[in-house]
N, C-alpha and C positions, 0 to 999 in steps of 0.2 A: 581256256583261251579267253582273253578279255579284249573287247573292242572299245576303243575310245573314239568319240566323234564330236568335234566342236567346230563352230562356224563363227567368223567375225567379219566385220566390214570396216575398212579404214579409208580415210580421205587421202589416198596416194595413187599415183599412176601405177598400173599393173606392172609395167616394166621395172619400176623401182622396187616394188615388193618382191618380184621374182628374183631380181639381182641380189637383193639382201639375203633372202632365204635360201637361195641355191647354194651359197657357201654355208654349209651346215655348221661350221665352226662358230657362226654367230649365235648358235643355240645357247651358249653361255651367257649371252646378253639378255635373252628373253625367256628362257626356261629356268625357273628357280630350282628345279631338280637337277640342273647341270652345273657342277662346280667349275669344270674346265672342258673346253672342246678345242681340238687342234686338227687342222687339215694336214694329213700325213703325205698326201700326194702333191708334189709341187705343181704350180701353175693354176690356171682358172679351173673352177669346178666343171667336171664332165663325167659321163658314165664311167664308172670304175674308180672314181676318186674316193679315197679312204679317209675316215675321220676317227680319231681316238677321243672318247669322251670319258670324263670322270663324273659319275653321278653322286649326288649327295642325298642319302636317305637314312633317317633314323640315327644320325650322328656317324654314319659310316660312309666311306668313299669307295665306290664300286666302279671298276673299269668296264668299259664297253667299247666295241668297235662298230662303226657304221660304214656302209658303202653306198655311193650313189648308183642306182640301177637305171634310172630313166630321167631325162630332162627334156621337157617340151617347153620351149621358150614361152614365158608368160602364161603357161597353162598348168604344168605338172612338174612336181619334184617327188620322186619315189626313191626310197632308201630301204635297205635291210640292215638290221643290227643284231649283234650277238654279245651276250654276256654270260657269266658263269651261271648256268641253270635257267637261262631264259633267252628268248629271241624276240625281235620286233620287226614289223613291217610298217613303215611310215609312208603316208601319202599326203602331200600338200597340193591341193588344187586351187587354182586362181582363175577368176573371171572378172571382167570389167563391165558392170551394167551400164555405165556411161563414163566418159573421160573424167579422170580425177578421183574415181572411187573404185576400190577393189574388194571383191568378196573372196575370202580365204576360208577354205574348209580343210581342217586338219584331222586326219584319221590315223590311228595307231592300233595295230593288232598285236597283242602280246601273248606269247606262249611260254609256259613254265614247265620244267621237268624236275624229277626228283622230289626232295623235300619241299622246294618252292611250289611245285605243281600241286602237292597235297594241301598246301596252305593257300592256294589260289583264291578260294572264296573269301578269305580274310583280307586279301589284298584289294579286292575289287572296289570297295567304296573309297579307299585311300587313293588308288590309282585314278579313279574318276576325277577326284579333286585335283590330282597332279596335272591331269590333262587340261582341266579348266584353267588352272593357274598358268600353264604354259601358253595357252592361247590369249589369256589376259595380258601376259607379258609380251607376247608377240604384237598385240594391238598397241600397247604403250610404246614399244620400240619403233614401230612404224608410224606413229602419230607425231607430226611436227607440232611442237607446242611453243610456249613462250619461255623466256629465261626465268628461272625461279628467283624469288626475292628472299632476302634475309629476314627471317622472322625472329620474334623475341626469344623463343626457345633455342634457336640456333645460336643467337648471341650468348645466351646464358650457358649453353653447353660448351661453347668455346672459351668462355671466360672462366669456367671451372676447369683448371688445368688437367687434373687427372682424368675426368670423363672425356675431355677432348683428346687426350693422349691415347686412351683406349680406342677411340674411333679412328686413330691413325693406323691401326692394325687391319688385317684383311676383314675383320668383322664389320668395320665401318663401311668398307666397300660393299660387302655382301648384303648389308642392310639397306642399301640404296634402292628405292622403289623402281627406278627406271635406269637400266644400264645400256639401253639401245644406242647404237651409233649407226644411224641409217641415212643421214643427210649427205648426199654425194657432192663432191667438190671437183667434178671432172675438169682436168687440165689446169686447175689452179696450181701455182708454183710456190712450193714451200721450202724454205731453207731450214735445216736442222743441224745444230752443232752437237758434237758428242754422240754420233749415231751408231757407233760400232758395238755397243752393248747396252744393257740395262734399259733405262727409260727412253733414251734416244732411239735405240733400235726398235723398241716396242711402238713408239710414236710413229716411226717411219712405216712400220708394217700396217698400222691402223689407217694412216692417212693414204697410203698407196692403195689399200683395199677400197677406199672411198673415192678413188679416182685422181688423187693429186699427183703431180709431177714433183720429184724431189731433188733437191740440191743438198748433198751430204758434205758436211765440213768437219774435218778432224785430222788426227795424226795417223800416219801409216797408210800408204797406198794399198797394201795387201789387205789390211783390216777393213778399209773402206769398201774395197771390192767384195770382200766376204759379206759385209753388211748389205750391200746392194743385192747380192745373190740371195741372201736370206729374205730380204723384203720382197724380192720378185717371187720366190717360191711360196711365201705366205700369201701374197695378194694376187699373184697371176698378172701383175701389171705390165710386164715386159721390161727387160733390162734397159731398153733404150729410153725409158721414162725416168731414169735415175742418173744423175751426174755426180761425180765425186770431185771434191776440192781439198787438197792437202793444206794444212796450216797448223802452226804451233800457236794455239790461241792464248797462251800465257803472255805473248808478246804483242804489244799494241801495233807495232809496225807490220807484223804478220796478219793481224786482223784487217788493217787497211789494205794490204796487198791482196788478200783473198777476197775482200769485198769488191775491189776493183775488178778482179777476175769474174766474180759472179755477175756484177752489173754489166760487164761486157758480153757475157754469155746470155744473160736474161735481163734485158732492159726494164722489164716490168715484173715485179715480184708480188705475190699475194700474201705472204706471211713469213715470219721468222720465229723459230723456237730456239731461244737461248737456253739450251739444256746443259752444255758442257760445264763440268765443275769438278772440283777435287778438294780433298781434305788431306792435310799433311800432318804427320806426327811431330815433326820438328820444323822450326822456323828456317826459312831460306828465302833468298831473293832472286828474282829473274835478272838477266843481264841488263834490263832497263831500270833496275833498282826498286821494283815493287815486291812486297811480300807475296809469296806465291799464291796463297789462297785468295788474297785480294785481287791479284792479277787475273786469275782464271774465272773467278766467280763474280767479279764486279767490273773491272776495267775492260775485259774482253766483250761482255754484252753491251757495255756503253759504246765502245768504239764501233763494233759491228753494226749496232742499231743506227748510230749516227751516220756511218758511211753508206748504209743501204737505204736510208730514208728517201732519197730522191727516187729510187726505183720503186719503193713501196707506195709513195704518195700517188703514183699514177694509177693505182688500183684501189685505193682506200683499204689498205692491207691491215693485218693484225700482227702484233708482236706479243709473244707469250714468253714470260720470264719464269723459269723453274727455280723455285727457292726451297726452303726447308722449314718445317715446323720448329726446328731448333732456334729459329730467329725470335720466337716468342720470349725467350729468356734473355735476350741481349738487346742493349740500346745501340744507337748509332754513336760511335766514338770518333767524332771529328777531331778530337785532340790527339788521337793515336791511331790514325788510319792504317799505318804500317805495322802495328802491334810491336812496337819497340819497348814499351813499358811493361814491366812485370814479367812473370814466367809465362812463356808461350804455351798456349793450349790450342791444339789444332781444331777441336770441335768449336771452341769459342771463336776462333778466327773465321771459321767457315760460317758460323751463325751471324757474326757481325757483317760479313760481306753480303750475306743474303738479306739481312735487315736493310742494308744500304740499297740493294737491288730493288726491293719493294718500294723504297722511297723514290728511286729513279723512275720506276714504272709510273708512279703518281705524277712525277714531274713531266714526263713525256705526255701523259694523258692531258695534262693541263695546257701544255704548250703546242701540241700537235693535233689539232682537231680532225685532220683528214686521215689519220691512222688510229686504230684502236689498240690499246695496250692493256695487257692483263698480267698479273702475277699469280702463281698458284703453287701449292705444295702438294706432293704426291702421297703424303702419309709415309709410313715406315715400310719401305719396299726392299725386298731381298735382291739387291742388285750386286754385280761384281764390285762396284765401287764401295758399297757398304761393307761387304765381306773383307775387302782389302784394307779399308781405312779404319773400320770399327769392328775388329774381329770379336772382341768380347761381347759387344752388343749383339752382333750377328748370331753368335752361338746361343746366347740366352734367349733371344727373341725369335729365332728362326721359325719356330712352329706357328707363330702368330703373324709373321710379316706378310705383307702383300707381295705378289709376284710383280714383275716389271709391267705386265700388261694392265694389272689393276692400278698401279701407280701412274701409268700413262693415260688412263681413261680421261681425266679432266683436261689434259693437254689436247687430246684429240677432239673432245667435245667443244672446247673453246675455239678450236681451229675450224670446226665445221658447222656449228649451230648458227643459224641465221638470226635468231631472235635475241641478239645481245645489245641492241641499241640502248644507249644511255648507261652502259656498264663499264665504259673504258676507265682504266685506272684502278679497278677493284681487285681485291685479293680473293682467290678462289680455293676451295677444297671440296672435293666430292660434288662438283657441279653447283655449288652454292657460294655466294659471296660471304666472306667471313671478316671478322674484325682483324686488324693488323697488329693490335697490341692488346695484351691481356694482363701483363705484369706492370705495375706502376713504374714510371720512369723510362719505359721503352718506346712510347709513342714519339713519332717524328713530326715536328711542326713545319710550317711553311718556311720559317727562317732557316731551320736546319737543312731542309731540302735545297734551298738556294745556296747555302754554304757548301753542301756536298757537290752540287753541280759545278760550282766554281773550282772546287778541288779537282774534280775529274777533268774539267777543261784544261787546267794547268798541267795535270799529269799527262794528258794526251799531248799537249804542246811540247813538254819536255822530251817525250819519246819520239817526236817527229824528226 
């Protein structure tokens, strides 16, 4: 039997610390020995809630189950865990020596059987180190800091295309020193497009767990309701905190209609995640005359943002535009926005539209000082959209791809982190601002941004 005991103190209210740690699925954010943690019992954490963990040890992935045994608000979280050949009893005790500071004691008692039991003395020093790293990670996750700056090594790494591309895999996410998402945004109202799977669904789950009220916008009422149920089960937020709005976002008139419905339902909005997107193998046009990738990946976020700005200005809101690392290889093509010249390539059309969306983000940041705008890319994530649109890439890269929750991490971080003053208009990857152009000829200047805005305004007017 091995007993681990570590103590830390953080500058947070005890209630916030308890709330974050009581959902033990957050362990994947603060314990480097946990690759994935999932709450298997729907609803808010309570005695009897079960969790499935995948541990990472010595290059192996080891499954383990945990159950919450006791919860004493702001004082105690007690769990028992079982894996093949070992078991654990974990206790997290909290106390507040004075307001704004919390002392946390983490204790784990590990018992081994069979061959693992015989090798227990060899495990002891290593497991002691694992315990220390877990509590160090817990401390980082609960510590509210400042937004990171972009350093010269970050710039260099992103300008060297192959090293940057490798960081787009799950290894880049796992190498992040701080994965904590513990800043609560209770009752802030966030609009998320494309929320029924992939990054949008993962973003909804993370924001709801942090207290947000959600407005989900997408196609298919049944799929939207299923997404709402999934988010509720993950976060325990309560189904009444999620509203669904159906819209065909490839059409500008549908974007205007749903924006009016949203504004009528919620006159003040705290944020918008323009996540909905699509990649098409063959060129096609919407009934409004736009090439389909351009319509859903650029025109839709432009129209939705513009229509919702009055509701967002009342709160000093944030807009997060989800783009793609593929845009690094493409310039802005103002001479062929509709991709009518040359052989159509769906990946190129998608990347061009995302390049334009980054430029639009910079335009909004310059012209709308009372709302903050960010663009980000999620890395290479194994989403249903990637499997459907890029099957060969998905097959070759699947073992290295991020899952949707890893891809959504920076979206949730941008939505919740308070210390982002002065960063509006920047492009983010893995919680750091990054350069928007690394290949010669792909940077967008102020004149091109102005021409792009003129084109979008004319396109919206034609669709009216």
